[in-house]
C-alpha positions as CSV (number, residue, x, y, z in Angstrom):
1,X,24.2,29.4,60.0
2,X,25.7,26.1,59.1
3,X,26.5,27.3,55.7
4,X,28.2,30.3,57.0
5,X,30.2,28.8,59.7
6,X,30.7,25.0,58.4
7,X,32.0,26.0,54.9
8,X,34.0,28.9,56.1
9,X,37.2,27.0,56.1
10,X,36.6,25.7,52.7
11,X,34.9,28.8,50.9
12,X,35.9,31.6,52.7
13,X,33.9,34.5,52.3
14,X,31.6,32.7,49.8
15,X,30.1,30.6,52.6
16,X,28.4,33.7,53.8
17,X,27.1,34.5,50.1
18,X,25.8,30.7,49.9
19,X,24.1,31.3,53.3
20,X,22.3,34.6,52.4
21,X,21.2,33.1,49.0
22,X,19.5,29.9,51.0
23,X,18.0,32.3,53.7
24,X,16.6,34.6,50.8
25,X,15.2,31.4,49.0
26,X,13.7,30.1,52.4
27,X,11.7,33.2,52.4
28,X,10.5,32.7,49.0
29,X,9.7,29.1,49.5
30,X,7.9,29.9,52.6
31,X,5.5,31.9,50.4
32,X,5.2,29.1,47.7
33,X,5.6,25.5,49.1
34,X,4.4,26.2,52.7
35,X,1.9,28.7,51.8
36,X,0.2,29.3,48.6
37,X,0.3,25.6,47.6
38,X,-1.3,24.8,50.9
39,X,-3.9,27.7,50.8
40,X,-4.7,26.9,47.2
41,X,-5.4,23.0,48.4
42,X,-7.7,24.0,51.1
43,X,-9.6,26.4,48.9
44,X,-10.0,23.7,46.2
45,X,-11.5,21.0,48.4
46,X,-13.7,23.4,50.0
47,X,-15.1,24.7,46.7
48,X,-15.4,21.2,45.0
49,X,-16.9,19.4,48.1
50,X,-18.9,21.9,49.8
51,X,-19.4,24.7,47.3
52,X,-17.6,27.4,49.3
53,X,-16.1,30.3,47.5
54,X,-12.4,30.4,47.3
55,X,-12.5,34.2,48.3
56,X,-14.4,33.2,51.7
57,X,-11.8,30.5,52.3
58,X,-8.9,32.8,51.6
59,X,-10.3,35.5,54.1
60,X,-10.9,32.7,56.9
61,X,-7.5,31.0,56.5
62,X,-5.6,34.4,56.2
63,X,-7.2,35.4,59.4
64,X,-6.5,32.3,61.3
65,X,-2.6,32.4,60.1
66,X,-2.4,35.9,61.0
67,X,-4.0,35.2,64.5
68,X,-1.6,32.7,65.1
69,X,1.6,34.0,63.5
70,X,1.2,37.9,64.2
71,X,-1.6,37.8,67.0
72,X,0.3,35.1,68.9
73,X,-3.1,33.3,69.5
74,X,-1.3,29.8,69.7
75,X,-4.6,28.0,70.8
76,X,-5.4,27.3,67.2
77,X,-2.1,25.8,66.3
78,X,-2.5,23.5,69.5
79,X,-5.7,22.4,68.4
80,X,-4.7,21.7,64.8
81,X,-1.8,19.7,66.1
82,X,-3.7,17.6,68.5
83,X,-6.3,16.8,65.5
84,X,-3.6,16.0,63.1
85,X,-2.6,12.6,64.3
86,X,-6.1,11.5,64.4
87,X,-6.8,12.6,61.1
88,X,-3.7,10.7,59.8
89,X,-4.8,7.5,61.2
90,X,-8.3,7.8,59.6
91,X,-6.7,8.8,56.2
92,X,-4.4,5.7,56.5
93,X,-7.3,3.5,57.9
94,X,-9.4,4.4,54.7
95,X,-6.8,4.0,52.2
96,X,-6.0,0.6,53.3
97,X,-9.8,-0.1,53.2
98,X,-10.2,1.0,49.6
99,X,-6.9,-0.8,48.7
100,X,-8.0,-4.2,50.3
101,X,-11.6,-4.2,48.4
102,X,-9.3,-3.9,45.4
103,X,-6.6,-6.1,46.4
104,X,-6.7,-8.2,43.2
105,X,-6.0,-5.3,40.8
106,X,-2.7,-4.1,42.9
107,X,-0.1,-6.1,40.6
108,X,-2.0,-4.2,37.7
109,X,-1.7,-0.8,39.3
110,X,2.0,-1.1,40.1
111,X,2.5,-2.4,36.3
112,X,0.5,0.8,35.2
113,X,2.7,3.0,37.5
114,X,5.9,1.6,35.9
115,X,5.0,1.4,32.7
116,X,3.3,4.8,32.3
117,X,6.1,6.6,34.1
118,X,8.2,6.4,30.6
119,X,5.5,6.5,28.2
120,X,3.5,9.2,26.4
121,X,0.7,8.6,29.1
122,X,3.0,10.3,31.7
123,X,4.0,13.2,29.4
124,X,0.6,14.6,29.5
125,X,0.5,16.4,26.4
126,X,4.0,16.5,25.4
127,X,5.6,14.5,22.5
128,X,6.2,10.8,23.4
129,X,10.1,11.4,23.3
130,X,10.0,13.5,26.2
131,X,8.1,11.3,28.4
132,X,11.4,10.5,30.4
133,X,12.6,14.0,31.0
134,X,8.9,15.0,31.9
135,X,8.6,12.3,34.5
136,X,12.0,12.8,36.0
137,X,10.9,16.6,36.3
138,X,7.6,16.2,37.9
139,X,8.7,13.1,39.8
140,X,11.4,15.1,41.5
141,X,9.4,18.3,42.0
142,X,6.4,16.5,43.5
143,X,8.6,14.3,45.6
144,X,10.6,17.1,46.9
145,X,7.3,19.1,47.7
146,X,6.1,16.0,49.6
147,X,9.0,15.3,51.7
148,X,11.3,18.2,51.5
149,X,14.4,15.8,51.2
150,X,17.7,17.9,50.6
151,X,15.5,21.2,50.7
152,X,16.9,22.1,54.2
153,X,13.7,23.3,55.5
154,X,13.2,20.3,57.9
155,X,16.6,21.1,59.3
156,X,15.3,24.4,60.7
157,X,12.9,22.7,62.7
158,X,15.1,20.0,63.9
159,X,17.8,22.3,64.7
160,X,15.5,23.8,67.6
161,X,15.2,20.3,69.3
162,X,17.2,19.7,72.3
163,X,19.0,16.6,72.3
164,X,22.1,15.4,73.6
165,X,23.3,13.8,70.1
166,X,22.6,15.6,67.0
167,X,23.0,12.5,65.0
168,X,20.1,10.8,66.8
169,X,17.8,13.9,65.8
170,X,19.4,13.4,62.2
171,X,18.1,9.9,62.1
172,X,14.6,10.9,63.5
173,X,14.3,13.6,60.6
174,X,15.1,10.7,58.1
175,X,11.9,8.9,59.0
176,X,10.0,11.7,57.6
177,X,10.3,11.1,53.7
178,X,10.0,7.4,54.5
179,X,6.6,7.7,56.0
180,X,5.4,10.8,53.9
181,X,6.3,9.7,50.5
182,X,6.9,5.7,50.4
183,X,3.8,5.0,52.8
184,X,1.3,7.9,52.6
185,X,1.9,8.8,48.9
186,X,2.2,5.3,47.6
187,X,-1.4,4.6,49.5
188,X,-2.9,7.8,47.9
189,X,-1.5,6.8,44.5
190,X,-3.2,3.2,44.7
191,X,-6.2,4.6,45.9
192,X,-6.4,7.0,42.8
193,X,-5.3,4.3,40.3
194,X,-7.5,1.3,41.7
195,X,-10.6,3.5,41.5
196,X,-10.0,5.1,38.4
197,X,-10.1,8.6,39.6
198,X,-7.0,9.3,37.6
199,X,-9.0,9.3,34.8
200,X,-11.8,11.5,35.8
201,X,-10.6,14.5,34.7
202,X,-10.4,16.2,38.0
203,X,-7.3,18.2,39.0
204,X,-5.5,18.5,42.2
205,X,-6.7,17.5,45.5
206,X,-10.2,17.0,44.0
207,X,-8.5,13.6,42.2
208,X,-7.8,12.2,45.7
209,X,-11.3,13.2,47.0
210,X,-12.9,11.6,44.0
211,X,-10.6,8.3,44.6
212,X,-11.6,8.0,48.4
213,X,-15.5,8.6,47.3
214,X,-15.5,5.9,44.6
215,X,-13.2,3.6,46.7
216,X,-15.8,3.7,49.7
217,X,-19.1,3.7,47.8
218,X,-19.4,-0.1,47.6
219,X,-19.7,0.4,51.6
220,X,-22.0,3.4,51.5
221,X,-19.5,5.6,52.9
222,X,-18.6,7.8,49.8
223,X,-19.5,11.1,51.9
224,X,-17.4,9.7,54.6
225,X,-14.6,9.4,52.5
226,X,-14.8,12.8,51.0
227,X,-15.1,14.4,54.6
228,X,-12.0,12.4,55.6
229,X,-9.9,13.7,52.7
230,X,-11.2,17.3,53.3
231,X,-10.7,17.3,57.0
232,X,-7.3,15.7,56.8
233,X,-6.0,18.0,54.2
234,X,-7.3,21.1,55.9
235,X,-5.5,20.2,59.3
236,X,-2.3,19.1,57.2
237,X,-2.2,22.0,55.2
238,X,-2.7,24.8,58.0
239,X,-0.3,23.1,60.3
240,X,2.1,23.3,57.2
241,X,1.5,26.7,56.8
242,X,2.2,27.6,60.3
243,X,5.5,25.3,60.2
244,X,6.6,27.3,57.3
245,X,6.0,30.8,58.9
246,X,8.3,29.7,61.3
247,X,11.2,28.8,59.0
248,X,10.5,32.2,57.1
249,X,10.8,33.9,60.6
250,X,14.1,32.4,61.0
251,X,15.4,33.4,57.6
252,X,14.3,37.1,57.9
253,X,16.2,37.1,61.4
254,X,19.4,35.9,60.0
255,X,19.2,38.3,56.9
256,X,17.7,41.8,58.3
257,X,17.0,41.1,61.9
258,X,13.8,40.6,64.2
259,X,12.6,44.2,63.5
260,X,11.3,43.3,60.2
261,X,9.3,40.2,61.4
262,X,5.9,41.8,61.4
263,X,6.6,42.9,57.8
264,X,7.5,39.4,56.6
265,X,4.2,38.0,58.5
266,X,1.9,40.3,57.1
267,X,3.6,39.6,53.6
268,X,3.1,36.0,54.4
269,X,-0.6,36.3,55.1
270,X,-1.2,38.1,51.8
271,X,0.3,35.2,50.0
272,X,-1.9,32.9,51.8
273,X,-5.1,34.8,50.5
274,X,-3.3,34.9,46.9
275,X,-2.8,31.2,47.1
276,X,-6.4,30.5,47.9
277,X,-7.8,32.4,44.8
278,X,-5.1,31.9,42.2
279,X,-5.4,28.9,39.8
280,X,-3.8,25.6,40.5
281,X,-1.3,25.9,37.6
282,X,0.0,29.3,38.4
283,X,0.6,28.3,42.2
284,X,2.6,25.2,41.0
285,X,4.8,26.9,38.6
286,X,5.7,29.5,41.3
287,X,6.1,26.5,43.7
288,X,8.4,24.4,41.6
289,X,10.6,27.6,40.9
290,X,11.3,28.6,44.5
291,X,11.8,25.1,45.6
292,X,14.8,24.9,43.2
293,X,16.5,28.1,44.7
294,X,16.3,26.6,48.0
295,X,17.4,23.2,47.2
296,X,20.5,23.8,45.1
297,X,22.7,25.6,47.6
298,X,21.6,23.2,50.4
299,X,22.6,20.2,48.2
300,X,26.0,22.0,47.5
301,X,26.5,22.5,51.2
302,X,25.5,18.8,52.2
303,X,27.9,17.5,49.5
304,X,30.8,19.7,50.9
305,X,30.1,18.8,54.5
306,X,29.5,15.0,54.0
307,X,32.9,14.0,55.2
308,X,32.0,15.8,58.6
309,X,28.6,14.0,58.8
310,X,30.0,10.7,58.0
311,X,32.7,11.2,60.8
312,X,30.0,11.9,63.3
313,X,27.5,9.3,62.0
314,X,30.4,6.7,62.7
315,X,31.5,8.3,66.1
316,X,27.8,7.9,67.1
317,X,27.2,4.2,66.2
318,X,30.4,3.4,67.9
319,X,29.3,4.9,70.9
320,X,26.0,3.2,71.0
321,X,27.9,0.0,70.4
322,X,29.9,0.5,73.2
323,X,27.0,1.1,75.4
């Protein structure tokens, strides 16, 4: 709606076109970023850690998701939401513990990050001259997947908040990328590098599990490390799937109305299952593609509306100074 109404004076009828494109991209992204990538990670960690077949995982996750979004059984989502903060604290504490045990290697780890970001090691199979482009491409893609900054998805959730000052809600939203990428992802990267898990040949979330298992082995807690990563990932991923179903619902309502919500929700459930059984490379190719479709129109709208945002932010801080 902010595209259609906010850009109407500048773009006329094209503002509606942008809004429709963004809504369509949101639906696609809800099938990829917030769906297949998450169910794939859950299936991967349960298969590698506990030997559970991906088909079985897919059936269970799909059933739980449909119970929540179609059946309206909110209890499952509520329990997940209550457990997520606890698992986040456990994950954070475990990462800090692993890092502290190798604190003398931290400078070398950061050196490895910054040097290999622009060398053939980072290119991973490409010719060495392509390293910078590949680093930029994968860095932006994974960073965007991690924090959704500029994608426009988080705004859908924050728009539902009841607040007296929209700028304040925007500032709260801006904390997300800070915590998610700069803190949590940095800690995870350090665990993977300090423990040597990045050279283990394991892909996806299995690399993180390997890192925590190696890092906590000197304390005899390797099994606990695996359970923490597995439990945390399952809860984070499941809650993300539920959140993205809400984003998709809003997009469907905008495009074609509420009467088609059930159809969307059933298709959403199908993609949860497909994400569980498909290979990780295929899933990520799809995710990277749909993120682009959603981000580009949103960034254009942000730039065009930046002057309005600037005025509102200035008014808010001027008001706060006067209190």
